[in-house]
C-alpha positions, 0 to 999 in steps of 0.5 A: 517546522525546522528543516531537519525535523521536516526531513524526519517526517517527510522522507519516511512518508515519501518512502511509503508513497514510492512503495505504493507507486511501485506496488501499483505499477506491478499490479498494472503491468503484470500479466497475472497479477494475482500470482504476485501473492500466489501462496496467500491467494491459494491458501485463501481459495483453498485450491491452486490457481491451476485447479481453479482455472481447470474448472470449465465454468472459470474460463473467463476468470483470468480476465476478470481477475486481471481487471480487478487487479488493474483497478487495484493497481491504479488506485494504489498508484493513485494514492501513492502519487497523490501523497507524493504530490503533497510532499513539497516543503510548502505543505510541510510548513503547515502543521495542520496539513502534516497532522492530517496527512499522518492521520489519513496515512495511518488509517490506511496502513492500519486498516490494510494490516487488519484486512491482510491479517483477516483475509490473507495472513500468509501474505508477504505484503504484511511485511511491507505494511509493517515496514510502512507502519514503522516509517509512519510511526517514526514520522508521527514521533518526530511530528509530535516531538517537534510541535 
C-alpha cells in the first residue's frame, strides 16, 4: 500500500485504540467505576446507586462491582494495546492483515453498539462508539478504494 493511503487506514484505527486504552485505564483506576456511566446504569437498575447501596443485603456490592469493572477495564485496555502493537508499517504492507484487523474491529464496534442500545441506551458511551465506527468506516473506505 502507498504510504499516504496507509495513513488514512492506520491513523483512524490508532485513534480508536487510544480511546480504548484511555477507557480501560479509567475503569481500572476509578474508585467507583460504575459511576462513570451513572445515568445509564441507574436507568437500567431502575433505582439510584444510593438506594441500591442502602439495602443491607448489598453491603458487599460495591466491591463486587469494582472487581467486575476492573476486569472490564483490563480487557478494554488489553484490546486497545493489542491493536496498537499491530499498527507498525510492516503489518500494513500486508493487505490480508489489514483486512482482518478491519473485520475484527468492525465486529467489536458494531456488536458493542448493538449491546449498548439494548442494555444502556442512554449511555454517553454510545457517542464514543459512533465516533469509533465513523473512524472505522473511514479506514474501510480507504482500504477498499486503494486495494
